[in-house]
C-alpha positions in Angstrom: 113.9 64.5 99.5 112.9 67.1 97.4 113.1 70.9 99.1 115.1 69.0 101.2 118.0 67.9 99.2 119.7 70.9 101.0 119.2 69.9 104.5 121.5 67.6 107.0 119.5 63.9 107.4 120.4 62.9 111.1 119.8 59.0 111.3 120.7 57.6 114.5 124.2 58.9 115.4 125.0 59.8 111.6 124.5 63.1 110.6 124.0 62.9 106.4 124.5 66.0 104.0 122.4 65.0 100.3 124.9 65.0 97.2 123.2 63.7 94.0 119.9 62.4 93.1 120.5 58.5 91.9 116.9 57.6 90.8 113.0 58.6 91.6 110.4 56.6 91.7 106.1 56.8 92.1 106.6 57.4 96.1 110.2 57.5 97.0 113.7 59.0 95.7 117.1 57.8 96.2 119.6 59.9 96.7 123.5 59.7 97.6 124.7 61.0 100.9 127.4 61.6 102.9 128.3 61.6 106.4 129.6 64.9 107.7 131.9 63.5 109.7 133.3 59.9 108.7 133.0 61.2 104.7 131.3 57.5 104.2 128.8 57.8 101.9 125.8 55.8 101.8 122.3 55.5 99.7 119.1 57.1 101.4 115.3 56.3 100.6 113.5 59.0 101.3 109.8 57.8 100.9 106.8 60.0 100.6 104.6 59.0 103.8 102.1 61.8 104.2 99.2 59.3 104.2 99.3 56.7 106.8 99.2 53.7 104.8 101.8 54.6 102.5 103.9 55.5 106.2 103.4 52.1 107.2 104.1 50.4 104.0 107.7 52.5 104.3 108.0 51.7 108.2 107.9 48.3 107.4 110.2 48.2 104.7 113.0 49.5 106.6 112.3 46.8 109.5 112.3 44.1 106.9 115.3 45.0 105.4 116.7 45.4 109.6 115.8 41.6 109.6 117.7 40.5 106.8 121.2 41.2 108.4 124.3 41.5 106.9 123.2 39.3 103.9 125.9 39.3 100.9 123.3 39.4 98.4 120.7 41.6 99.9 122.1 45.7 100.1 122.6 46.2 104.2 120.5 48.4 106.2 122.4 51.1 107.7 119.3 53.1 110.0 116.4 54.8 109.4 113.6 57.4 110.7 110.7 58.6 110.3 110.7 62.5 110.0 108.7 65.7 109.6 110.5 68.2 108.0 110.8 71.8 108.4 108.5 73.8 106.0 108.7 77.5 105.1 109.1 80.2 108.2 109.1 76.9 110.4 106.2 75.6 109.5 105.2 71.7 109.6 106.2 70.2 106.4 106.4 67.0 104.5 106.3 63.9 106.4 109.3 61.3 105.2 110.4 57.8 106.3 114.4 57.7 105.0 115.9 54.6 105.0 119.8 54.5 104.9 121.4 51.8 103.1 125.2 50.8 101.4 126.0 52.2 98.8 126.1 49.8 95.5 129.6 51.3 93.8 128.5 50.4 90.0 124.4 51.4 90.0 121.6 48.9 89.2 122.1 46.0 87.0 119.7 47.6 84.6 122.1 50.4 84.0 124.6 48.4 83.7 123.0 46.7 80.5 122.1 49.7 79.0 125.8 50.4 78.9 126.7 47.2 77.9 124.0 47.1 75.3 125.1 51.3 74.0 128.7 50.3 73.7 130.0 51.1 70.3 131.2 46.9 69.4 127.3 45.9 70.9 125.0 45.0 68.2 121.6 43.2 67.8 122.4 39.9 68.3 124.9 40.3 71.5 124.8 38.8 74.8 125.3 41.6 77.3 126.8 39.0 79.7 128.5 36.2 79.1 127.3 33.0 79.7 129.8 32.9 83.2 128.7 36.0 84.3 124.6 35.3 84.1 126.0 31.9 86.1 127.1 34.2 88.6 124.1 36.8 88.8 121.6 33.7 89.1 123.6 32.0 92.3 123.7 35.9 93.8 120.2 36.1 92.9 118.7 32.7 94.1 120.7 33.2 97.5 119.3 36.2 98.2 115.8 34.9 97.1 116.3 32.1 99.5 117.0 34.5 102.5 113.7 35.9 101.9 111.4 32.6 101.4 113.4 30.9 104.3 112.6 33.7 106.8 110.7 32.5 109.8 108.3 32.2 111.0 106.7 33.3 107.6 108.4 33.2 104.0 108.1 36.5 102.0 108.1 37.3 98.6 109.9 39.6 96.7 107.2 40.3 94.4 108.6 42.8 92.1 111.9 41.7 91.1 113.4 42.7 88.0 116.7 44.8 86.4 116.2 48.2 88.4 116.0 46.4 91.7 119.2 44.7 91.6 122.5 46.6 92.5 126.0 45.9 91.3 128.7 46.1 93.7 132.5 45.5 94.2 133.5 42.2 92.7 130.9 42.1 90.6 128.0 41.1 93.7 125.0 41.0 93.3 122.6 42.3 95.7 118.3 42.6 95.9 117.4 46.0 96.8 113.7 47.8 97.3 112.1 46.0 99.3 109.0 48.1 99.5 106.6 45.5 97.2 107.7 42.6 99.2 105.1 41.1 101.2 105.4 38.6 104.2 103.3 35.6 103.2 100.8 34.2 105.7 98.2 31.1 105.8 94.8 32.5 104.7 92.7 30.9 107.5 90.5 34.5 107.7 87.9 35.0 105.0 88.0 38.6 103.8 85.6 41.0 103.0 85.0 42.4 99.5 86.3 45.8 100.5 89.7 43.9 101.7 90.2 41.8 98.7 90.1 45.3 96.7 92.3 46.8 98.6 94.5 43.8 98.3 94.2 43.8 94.6 94.9 47.6 94.0 97.9 47.1 96.5 99.2 44.3 93.9 98.7 46.4 91.2 100.4 49.6 92.8 103.8 47.7 93.4 104.2 45.1 90.8 105.2 45.7 87.2 103.1 44.4 84.8 105.3 42.4 82.2 106.9 40.5 85.2 103.8 39.6 86.9 103.4 36.0 86.6 100.2 34.4 86.2 98.4 33.9 89.3 99.4 37.5 89.8 97.5 38.5 87.0 94.6 36.3 87.5 94.7 37.3 91.5 91.7 38.9 93.0 92.6 40.5 96.0 94.3 37.4 97.6 97.4 38.2 99.8 99.0 35.2 98.5 98.5 35.5 95.1 102.1 36.8 94.8 104.3 34.0 96.5 107.9 32.5 96.5 107.2 31.0 93.4 106.1 34.4 91.4 109.5 35.3 92.3 111.1 32.3 90.1 108.7 33.3 86.9 110.2 37.2 87.3 114.2 35.9 87.6 113.2 33.8 84.5 111.6 37.1 82.6 113.8 40.0 84.6 116.8 40.3 84.8 117.9 36.9 84.0 116.3 37.1 80.4 118.1 40.2 79.4 121.3 39.4 80.5 121.7 36.0 78.9 120.2 36.8 75.5 118.2 39.4 73.3 114.7 37.8 73.2 115.3 36.9 69.7 117.5 34.0 70.7 114.8 32.1 72.8 116.1 28.9 72.4 119.6 29.4 73.3 118.3 31.2 76.4 116.6 28.6 77.4 119.3 26.1 77.1 121.1 28.6 79.0 118.7 29.1 82.0 118.3 25.0 81.9 122.4 24.8 82.5 122.0 27.9 85.1 119.7 26.3 87.6 121.5 23.0 87.3 124.3 24.7 88.4 123.1 26.6 91.3 
């Protein structure tokens, strides 16, 4: 929200007041906001939409989140608005897409892992989560991915699954978030020009995290389906499950737990 952090935002019938910055990325900020009448708290993602391509990506993210409905393992959509903020002295300000979502009470999985590893009793070989907790996490993430991968008429690949993009709600319940990197997978029936392939490759690099890219993503040159549902499963094994089950100093134990986990889903 930047300069707009003091202004109220209206999304549908809700009037929202920003309270605290929760996180920030290359193209967006996420704010804790409070509805002025009900006092209900939400998370609001403010996406820089000055460029038309970025605006269309933000609107596609909002629509995809809306289509997912009230799934127990995908963060819930509560509304969105495509807005032009008022600048100084009434001049035209920045264009922003606001996406309103449920607030995850316990932050991201990455935050939870960092807290556990930074606790006084932590040590280099300790697992931040027990095997039972890791199994619970795996079940929740697989169910969230199953909803995306089963979308009709075309499946959806998340493409950037990592601990930062998993939110922790009461229970604990783990929920996927940040569908801005997601792609609807359609058959490659039309040949692509060199320019189209270059744009697709640039987009793939922009929305994914290098450490968790599957081999087909690293080797791809501009194919829309280079990051498919199988790529999400690869990322699941790298992050966040890998960090949750064990430190990388114990790969054999970690792999054993993963194999048991997949059999239990």
